[in-house]
Residue frames as a rotation matrix with the C-alpha (Angstrom) as fourth column:
MET 1
0.236 -0.849 -0.472 -32.91
-0.261 -0.523 0.811 9.30
-0.936 -0.069 -0.345 -10.36
ASN 2
0.897 0.057 -0.438 -31.76
-0.439 0.020 -0.898 9.57
-0.042 0.998 0.043 -13.96
GLU 3
0.614 -0.670 0.417 -29.10
0.254 0.668 0.699 6.90
-0.747 -0.324 0.580 -14.49
SER 4
0.574 -0.417 0.705 -27.81
0.782 0.022 -0.623 8.33
0.245 0.908 0.339 -17.76
LYS 5
0.348 -0.450 0.822 -26.59
-0.202 -0.893 -0.403 11.44
0.915 -0.026 -0.402 -15.98
CYS 6
-0.054 -0.480 -0.876 -24.13
0.751 0.558 -0.352 10.82
0.658 -0.677 0.331 -13.16
PRO 7
0.803 0.412 0.431 -24.99
0.042 -0.759 0.649 12.79
0.595 -0.503 -0.627 -9.99
VAL 8
0.634 -0.630 -0.448 -21.70
0.732 0.302 0.611 11.82
-0.250 -0.715 0.653 -8.33
PRO 9
0.797 -0.416 -0.438 -19.28
-0.390 -0.908 0.152 14.76
-0.460 0.050 -0.886 -8.03
ARG 10
0.754 -0.491 -0.437 -16.41
-0.404 0.178 -0.897 14.46
0.518 0.853 -0.064 -10.50
GLU 11
-0.207 -0.937 0.281 -13.69
-0.837 0.020 -0.547 13.96
0.507 -0.348 -0.789 -7.83
GLN 12
-0.241 0.176 0.954 -15.67
-0.757 0.582 -0.299 11.11
-0.608 -0.794 -0.007 -6.22
GLN 13
0.778 0.465 -0.423 -16.23
-0.629 0.564 -0.536 9.09
-0.011 0.683 0.731 -9.40
PRO 14
0.678 -0.506 0.533 -14.21
0.065 0.764 0.642 5.84
-0.732 -0.401 0.551 -9.23
THR 15
0.608 -0.470 0.640 -12.64
0.780 0.202 -0.592 6.31
0.149 0.859 0.489 -12.68
ASN 16
0.578 -0.372 0.726 -11.46
-0.129 -0.921 -0.369 9.81
0.805 0.120 -0.580 -11.74
GLU 17
0.770 -0.321 0.551 -10.25
-0.576 0.023 0.817 8.56
-0.275 -0.947 -0.167 -8.35
PHE 18
0.689 -0.520 0.505 -8.25
0.546 0.831 0.110 5.89
-0.477 0.200 0.856 -10.19
ILE 19
0.544 -0.475 0.692 -6.71
0.560 -0.409 -0.721 8.50
0.625 0.779 0.043 -12.51
GLU 20
0.658 -0.271 0.703 -5.80
-0.541 -0.819 0.190 10.76
0.524 -0.506 -0.685 -9.58
LEU 21
0.775 -0.370 0.513 -4.31
-0.273 0.536 0.799 7.86
-0.570 -0.759 0.315 -7.62
SER 22
0.658 -0.524 0.541 -2.31
0.741 0.580 -0.340 6.81
-0.136 0.624 0.769 -10.69
LYS 23
0.508 -0.440 0.741 -0.90
0.230 -0.760 -0.608 10.33
0.830 0.479 -0.285 -11.05
SER 24
0.942 -0.115 0.316 0.02
-0.336 -0.343 0.877 10.50
0.008 -0.932 -0.362 -7.37
LYS 25
0.140 -0.982 -0.127 3.76
-0.853 -0.054 -0.520 10.38
0.504 0.181 -0.845 -6.77
ILE 26
-0.505 -0.349 0.790 3.60
-0.787 0.563 -0.254 7.77
-0.356 -0.750 -0.558 -4.00
PHE 27
0.203 0.701 0.683 0.76
-0.308 0.708 -0.635 5.63
-0.929 -0.081 0.360 -5.34
SER 28
0.762 -0.003 -0.647 2.32
-0.644 0.093 -0.759 5.41
0.063 0.996 0.069 -8.80
TRP 29
-0.250 -0.929 0.272 5.25
-0.940 0.300 0.161 3.36
-0.232 -0.215 -0.949 -7.40
PRO 30
-0.275 0.086 0.958 3.44
-0.193 0.971 -0.143 0.00
-0.942 -0.224 -0.250 -7.60
LYS 31
0.574 0.524 -0.629 2.58
-0.698 -0.088 -0.711 0.45
-0.428 0.847 0.315 -11.28
THR 32
0.433 -0.488 -0.758 5.63
-0.392 0.655 -0.646 -1.70
0.812 0.577 0.092 -12.06
LYS 33
0.954 -0.023 -0.301 6.92
0.252 0.609 0.752 -4.28
0.166 -0.793 0.587 -9.65
LYS 34
0.122 -0.992 0.018 10.55
0.889 0.102 -0.446 -3.39
0.441 0.070 0.895 -10.33
SER 35
-0.271 -0.215 0.938 10.12
-0.009 -0.974 -0.225 0.30
0.962 -0.070 0.262 -9.48
LEU 36
0.704 0.581 0.409 8.24
-0.437 -0.100 0.894 -0.55
0.560 -0.808 0.183 -6.28
ILE 37
0.787 -0.468 -0.401 10.93
0.599 0.734 0.320 -2.99
0.144 -0.492 0.858 -5.18
LEU 38
-0.190 -0.904 0.382 13.66
0.708 -0.396 -0.585 -0.40
0.680 0.159 0.715 -5.84
VAL 39
-0.001 0.269 0.963 11.81
-0.376 -0.893 0.248 2.27
0.927 -0.362 0.102 -3.86
LEU 40
0.913 0.400 0.081 11.19
-0.235 0.355 0.905 -0.10
0.333 -0.845 0.418 -0.95
ILE 41
0.462 -0.831 -0.311 14.84
0.837 0.524 -0.156 -1.20
0.293 -0.188 0.938 -0.92
LYS 42
-0.315 -0.549 0.774 15.90
0.258 -0.835 -0.487 2.46
0.913 0.046 0.404 -0.77
PHE 43
0.371 0.531 0.762 13.59
-0.622 -0.467 0.628 3.01
0.690 -0.707 0.157 2.19
TRP 44
0.936 -0.047 -0.349 14.88
0.241 0.809 0.536 -0.17
0.257 -0.586 0.769 3.80
VAL 45
0.029 -1.000 -0.010 18.52
0.825 0.030 -0.564 0.92
0.564 0.008 0.826 3.48
GLY 46
-0.286 -0.077 0.955 17.68
-0.178 -0.975 -0.132 4.39
0.942 -0.208 0.265 4.79
ALA 47
0.696 0.609 0.380 15.75
-0.520 0.062 0.852 2.93
0.495 -0.791 0.360 7.71
PHE 48
0.697 -0.513 -0.501 18.59
0.608 0.794 0.032 0.48
0.381 -0.327 0.865 8.41
ILE 49
-0.342 -0.859 0.381 21.05
0.494 -0.509 -0.705 3.36
0.800 -0.053 0.598 8.72
VAL 50
-0.062 0.410 0.910 18.69
-0.601 -0.743 0.294 5.27
0.797 -0.529 0.293 11.02
PHE 51
0.899 0.429 -0.088 18.06
-0.215 0.607 0.765 2.17
0.382 -0.669 0.638 13.14
LEU 52
0.274 -0.886 -0.376 21.82
0.746 0.442 -0.498 1.56
0.607 -0.144 0.781 13.40
VAL 53
-0.505 -0.460 0.730 22.33
0.008 -0.849 -0.529 5.09
0.863 -0.261 0.433 14.68
ILE 54
0.295 0.705 0.645 19.46
-0.721 -0.278 0.634 4.82
0.627 -0.652 0.426 17.15
SER 55
0.936 0.117 -0.333 20.53
0.065 0.871 0.488 1.38
0.347 -0.478 0.807 18.42
SER 56
0.113 -0.992 -0.052 24.18
0.333 0.087 -0.939 2.39
0.936 0.089 0.340 18.75
GLY 57
-0.242 -0.185 0.952 23.47
-0.662 -0.686 -0.302 4.10
0.710 -0.703 0.044 22.06
SER 58
0.776 0.631 0.026 22.23
-0.471 0.550 0.690 0.93
0.421 -0.547 0.724 23.70
VAL 59
-0.080 -0.781 0.619 24.44
-0.978 0.182 0.103 -0.59
-0.193 -0.597 -0.778 26.39
TYR 60
0.511 0.405 0.758 22.82
-0.336 0.906 -0.258 -3.95
-0.792 -0.123 0.599 25.61
PHE 61
0.991 -0.050 0.121 24.41
0.131 0.386 -0.913 -4.08
-0.001 0.921 0.389 22.17
LYS 62
0.464 -0.884 0.060 27.92
-0.883 -0.466 -0.046 -3.09
0.068 -0.031 -0.997 23.28
THR 63
-0.036 -0.466 0.884 28.54
-0.554 0.745 0.370 -6.76
-0.832 -0.477 -0.285 24.10
SER 64
-0.208 0.022 0.978 27.40
0.578 0.809 0.105 -8.18
-0.789 0.587 -0.181 20.75
ILE 65
-0.557 -0.086 -0.826 27.93
-0.452 -0.802 0.389 -6.15
-0.696 0.591 0.408 17.58
LEU 66
-0.974 0.207 -0.090 26.43
0.043 0.563 0.826 -8.92
0.222 0.800 -0.557 15.42
ARG 67
-0.364 0.880 -0.303 23.21
0.912 0.271 -0.309 -8.91
-0.190 -0.389 -0.901 17.47
TYR 68
-0.199 0.193 -0.961 23.06
0.140 -0.965 -0.223 -5.13
-0.970 -0.179 0.165 17.12
ILE 69
-0.790 -0.159 -0.592 23.40
-0.527 -0.317 0.788 -5.28
-0.313 0.935 0.166 13.32
VAL 70
-0.864 0.502 -0.051 20.93
0.417 0.768 0.487 -8.16
0.283 0.399 -0.872 12.91
LEU 71
-0.217 0.815 -0.538 18.31
0.808 -0.159 -0.567 -6.39
-0.548 -0.557 -0.624 15.04
SER 72
-0.283 0.060 -0.957 18.73
-0.242 -0.970 0.011 -3.14
-0.928 0.234 0.289 13.10
PHE 73
-0.954 -0.144 -0.262 18.62
-0.289 0.221 0.932 -5.02
-0.076 0.965 -0.252 9.78
PHE 74
-0.688 0.720 -0.086 15.36
0.644 0.661 0.385 -6.80
0.334 0.210 -0.919 10.50
SER 75
-0.142 0.671 -0.727 13.64
0.743 -0.413 -0.527 -4.04
-0.654 -0.615 -0.440 12.47
SER 76
-0.644 -0.130 -0.754 14.24
-0.280 -0.877 0.390 -1.62
-0.712 0.462 0.529 9.62
LEU 77
-0.895 0.400 0.198 11.84
0.395 0.503 0.769 -3.78
0.208 0.766 -0.608 7.58
SER 78
-0.252 0.850 -0.462 9.02
0.766 -0.116 -0.632 -2.06
-0.591 -0.513 -0.622 9.47
ILE 79
-0.356 0.083 -0.931 9.31
-0.287 -0.958 0.025 1.01
-0.890 0.276 0.364 7.25
PRO 80
-0.866 0.081 -0.493 8.86
-0.480 0.142 0.866 -0.78
0.141 0.987 -0.084 3.88
LEU 81
-0.748 0.638 -0.183 6.14
0.657 0.751 -0.067 -2.87
0.095 -0.170 -0.981 5.50
LEU 82
-0.210 0.677 -0.705 4.18
0.462 -0.567 -0.682 0.22
-0.862 -0.469 -0.194 6.56
ILE 83
-0.542 -0.036 -0.840 4.64
-0.604 -0.678 0.419 1.82
-0.584 0.734 0.346 3.13
SER 84
-0.952 0.157 -0.263 3.43
-0.089 0.680 0.728 -1.35
0.293 0.716 -0.633 1.42
ILE 85
-0.526 0.803 -0.282 0.39
0.803 0.358 -0.476 -1.54
-0.281 -0.477 -0.833 3.68
LYS 86
-0.234 0.409 -0.882 -0.50
-0.043 -0.911 -0.411 2.09
-0.971 -0.058 0.231 2.91
LEU 87
-0.727 -0.091 -0.681 -0.17
-0.663 -0.167 0.730 1.45
-0.180 0.982 0.061 -0.83
TYR 88
-0.907 0.401 -0.131 -2.25
0.345 0.884 0.316 -1.71
0.243 0.241 -0.940 -0.60
LEU 89
-0.373 0.809 -0.454 -5.05
0.666 -0.107 -0.738 -0.02
-0.646 -0.578 -0.499 1.33
GLY 90
-0.322 0.203 -0.925 -5.22
-0.425 -0.904 -0.051 2.86
-0.846 0.377 0.377 -1.17
TRP 91
-0.783 -0.031 -0.622 -5.29
-0.609 0.249 0.753 0.63
0.131 0.968 -0.214 -4.23
ASN 92
-0.849 0.510 -0.140 -7.71
0.526 0.843 -0.116 -1.82
0.059 -0.172 -0.983 -2.62
HIS 93
-0.325 0.736 -0.594 -10.13
0.228 -0.549 -0.804 1.05
-0.918 -0.396 0.011 -1.88
ILE 94
-0.363 0.136 -0.922 -10.09
-0.805 -0.544 0.237 2.10
-0.469 0.828 0.307 -5.53
PHE 95
-0.947 -0.011 -0.320 -10.50
-0.187 0.831 0.525 -1.52
0.260 0.557 -0.789 -6.66
LYS 96
-0.661 0.734 -0.152 -13.60
0.647 0.457 -0.610 -1.95
-0.378 -0.502 -0.777 -4.50
ARG 97
-0.135 0.617 -0.775 -15.13
-0.156 -0.786 -0.598 1.29
-0.978 0.041 0.202 -5.78
LEU 98
-0.594 -0.140 -0.792 -14.45
-0.784 -0.119 0.609 0.31
-0.179 0.983 -0.039 -9.39
ILE 99
-0.909 0.205 -0.363 -16.07
0.030 0.901 0.432 -3.14
0.416 0.381 -0.826 -9.14
SER 100
-0.722 0.672 -0.164 -19.01
0.228 0.008 -0.974 -2.00
-0.653 -0.740 -0.159 -7.00
GLU 101
-0.378 0.695 0.611 -22.45
0.901 0.124 0.417 -1.84
0.214 0.708 -0.673 -8.58
LYS 102
0.763 0.638 0.100 -23.27
0.569 -0.737 0.364 1.28
0.306 -0.221 -0.926 -6.58
ILE 103
-0.378 -0.853 0.360 -21.27
0.517 -0.517 -0.682 4.40
0.768 -0.071 0.636 -5.80
GLU 104
0.500 0.425 -0.755 -21.52
0.862 -0.329 0.386 5.99
-0.084 -0.843 -0.531 -2.39
TYR 105
-0.437 -0.625 0.647 -20.83
0.671 -0.705 -0.228 9.70
0.599 0.335 0.728 -2.48
GLU 106
-0.057 0.369 -0.928 -21.37
0.793 -0.548 -0.266 12.97
-0.607 -0.751 -0.261 -0.60
GLU 107
0.442 0.294 0.847 -22.74
0.802 -0.553 -0.227 16.03
0.401 0.780 -0.480 -2.30
SER 108
0.453 -0.239 0.859 -21.65
-0.178 -0.968 -0.176 18.62
0.874 -0.073 -0.481 0.24
GLY 109
-0.192 -0.546 0.816 -20.47
-0.937 -0.145 -0.318 16.86
0.292 -0.825 -0.483 3.40
TRP 110
-0.937 -0.311 -0.157 -20.33
-0.248 0.913 -0.325 13.70
0.245 -0.266 -0.933 5.46
TYR 111
-0.676 0.706 0.209 -23.92
-0.185 0.112 -0.976 14.03
-0.713 -0.699 0.055 6.61
ASP 112
0.267 0.840 -0.472 -25.61
-0.722 -0.150 -0.676 13.74
-0.639 0.521 0.566 3.21
GLY 113
-0.727 -0.610 0.316 -24.36
-0.306 0.699 0.646 10.40
-0.615 0.372 -0.695 1.91
GLN 114
0.360 0.793 -0.492 -26.03
-0.834 0.038 -0.550 9.28
-0.417 0.608 0.675 -1.29
VAL 115
-0.369 -0.418 0.830 -25.92
0.067 0.879 0.472 6.08
-0.927 0.230 -0.296 -3.33
TRP 116
0.228 0.372 -0.900 -26.04
-0.876 -0.326 -0.356 5.95
-0.426 0.869 0.251 -7.12
LYS 117
0.401 -0.022 0.916 -26.44
0.183 0.981 -0.056 2.75
-0.898 0.191 0.397 -9.10
LYS 118
-0.523 -0.706 -0.478 -24.02
-0.390 -0.300 0.871 2.56
-0.758 0.641 -0.118 -12.02
PRO 119
0.595 0.628 -0.502 -25.41
-0.737 0.175 -0.653 2.06
-0.322 0.758 0.566 -15.51
LEU 120
0.840 -0.197 0.506 -24.30
0.234 0.972 -0.010 -1.16
-0.490 0.127 0.863 -17.22
ALA 121
0.740 -0.579 0.344 -21.89
0.313 -0.157 -0.937 0.57
0.596 0.800 0.065 -19.63
LEU 122
0.356 -0.601 0.716 -20.08
-0.740 -0.649 -0.177 2.39
0.571 -0.467 -0.675 -16.81
LYS 123
0.649 -0.059 0.759 -20.02
-0.579 0.609 0.542 -0.75
-0.494 -0.791 0.361 -14.68
GLU 124
0.880 -0.319 0.353 -18.39
0.456 0.778 -0.432 -2.73
-0.136 0.541 0.830 -17.52
LYS 125
0.565 -0.684 0.461 -15.85
-0.012 -0.566 -0.825 0.02
0.825 0.461 -0.328 -18.20
GLU 126
0.302 -0.436 0.848 -14.86
-0.910 -0.398 0.119 0.30
0.286 -0.807 -0.517 -14.54
SER 127
0.804 -0.015 0.594 -14.74
-0.237 0.908 0.344 -3.50
-0.545 -0.418 0.727 -14.11
LEU 128
0.810 -0.535 0.240 -12.33
0.470 0.348 -0.811 -3.62
0.350 0.770 0.533 -17.03
ILE 129
0.329 -0.688 0.646 -10.14
-0.477 -0.712 -0.515 -0.91
0.815 -0.139 -0.563 -15.47
ALA 130
0.513 -0.074 0.855 -10.21
-0.835 0.186 0.517 -2.81
-0.197 -0.980 0.034 -12.16
SER 131
0.864 -0.124 0.488 -9.22
0.102 0.992 0.071 -6.14
-0.493 -0.012 0.870 -13.71
ILE 132
0.684 -0.615 0.391 -6.58
0.573 0.122 -0.811 -4.85
0.451 0.779 0.436 -16.14
GLU 133
0.174 -0.624 0.761 -5.02
-0.156 -0.781 -0.605 -1.96
0.972 -0.014 -0.233 -14.24
VAL 134
0.210 -0.025 0.977 -5.65
-0.907 -0.379 0.186 -2.36
0.366 -0.925 -0.102 -10.51
LYS 135
0.961 0.239 0.140 -5.72
-0.276 0.880 0.387 -6.13
-0.031 -0.410 0.911 -9.95
PRO 136
0.523 -0.832 -0.185 -2.08
0.505 0.477 -0.719 -6.66
0.687 0.282 0.670 -11.08
ILE 137
-0.161 -0.548 0.821 -0.98
-0.406 -0.721 -0.561 -3.84
0.899 -0.424 -0.106 -8.77
LEU 138
0.479 0.419 0.772 -2.79
-0.872 0.125 0.473 -5.48
0.102 -0.899 0.425 -5.84
LYS 139
0.963 -0.162 -0.214 -1.26
0.145 0.985 -0.094 -8.84
0.226 0.060 0.972 -6.75
ASN 140
0.113 -0.981 0.160 2.26
0.289 -0.121 -0.950 -7.32
0.951 0.154 0.270 -6.74
LEU 141
-0.106 -0.114 0.988 1.61
-0.748 -0.646 -0.155 -5.57
0.656 -0.755 -0.017 -3.44
ILE 142
0.829 0.431 0.355 0.38
-0.559 0.629 0.540 -8.79
0.010 -0.646 0.763 -1.82
GLN 143
0.718 -0.638 -0.277 3.50
0.457 0.733 -0.503 -10.62
0.524 0.235 0.818 -3.01
ILE 144
-0.182 -0.831 0.526 5.77
0.020 -0.538 -0.843 -7.89
0.983 -0.143 0.114 -1.69
LEU 145
0.210 0.344 0.915 3.88
-0.894 -0.312 0.322 -7.72
0.396 -0.886 0.242 1.61
SER 146
0.984 0.151 -0.092 4.27
-0.115 0.942 0.316 -11.49
0.135 -0.300 0.944 1.95
ILE 147
0.346 -0.932 -0.109 8.01
0.512 0.285 -0.810 -11.33
0.786 0.225 0.576 1.30
ILE 148
-0.275 -0.438 0.856 8.54
-0.411 -0.751 -0.516 -8.49
0.869 -0.494 0.026 3.77
SER 149
0.536 0.567 0.625 6.42
-0.811 0.140 0.568 -10.27
0.235 -0.812 0.535 6.40
VAL 150
0.914 -0.254 -0.317 8.35
0.263 0.965 -0.016 -13.53
0.310 -0.069 0.948 6.01
LEU 151
-0.031 -0.976 0.213 11.66
0.347 -0.211 -0.914 -11.65
0.937 0.046 0.345 6.27
ALA 152
-0.140 0.019 0.990 10.50
-0.716 -0.693 -0.088 -9.76
0.684 -0.721 0.111 9.36
LEU 153
0.805 0.497 0.324 9.18
-0.584 0.565 0.583 -12.88
0.107 -0.659 0.745 11.07
SER 154
0.685 -0.638 -0.351 12.34
0.498 0.762 -0.413 -14.82
0.531 0.108 0.840 10.26
GLY 155
-0.221 -0.765 0.605 14.35
-0.042 -0.613 -0.789 -11.94
0.974 -0.200 0.104 11.72
ILE 156
0.282 0.409 0.868 12.31
-0.883 -0.242 0.401 -12.09
0.374 -0.880 0.293 14.90
LEU 157
0.991 0.110 -0.075 12.90
-0.082 0.948 0.309 -15.83
0.105 -0.300 0.948 15.17
ILE 158
0.309 -0.949 -0.061 16.62
0.492 0.215 -0.844 -15.48
0.814 0.231 0.533 14.45
PHE 159
-0.273 -0.418 0.866 16.98
-0.417 -0.760 -0.498 -12.74
0.867 -0.497 0.033 17.04
GLN 160
0.455 0.587 0.670 14.87
-0.845 0.046 0.533 -14.51
0.282 -0.809 0.517 19.63
TYR 161
0.972 0.125 0.198 16.26
-0.185 0.930 0.317 -18.04
-0.144 -0.345 0.928 19.47
ASN 162
0.481 -0.876 -0.038 19.94
0.551 0.335 -0.764 -17.57
0.682 0.347 0.644 18.58
LYS 163
0.895 -0.282 -0.347 22.46
0.201 -0.438 0.876 -16.64
-0.399 -0.853 -0.335 21.22
PHE 164
0.317 -0.809 0.496 25.15
0.877 0.050 -0.479 -14.86
0.362 0.586 0.725 19.24
């Protein structure tokens, strides 16, 4: 196979996948930590309102309004958590394809998987993109996932072990 000419279809090349993911409306949120946090807070507030409305019909919460609000507050964290996980999985996939020495691709369908070894120049270029562009995004997403997880777990503990 001639390594100077890339047999991988254009849309399956890691650099082009990175560019497409960067242009995506949803996957462009983590480009800056501040914008991602603002978007997740908006989803959290929206989910909190929806969870309040859903939980308001429960007879169980008629006796304790504080318990009702606390449960809705912490359970609404599930939405930003799921969004963050989706963003992390997408960016992590691109990161792995960028740093890989070989590219797995399909020419016409799932049944004809091929592997192409990257030339050194392309490998260096994509490793640079991975370390400068994608790695900080993954780092931010891991931090945000950790914060959301700690908040959710603390909410579970508060709800479980406090009798208010």
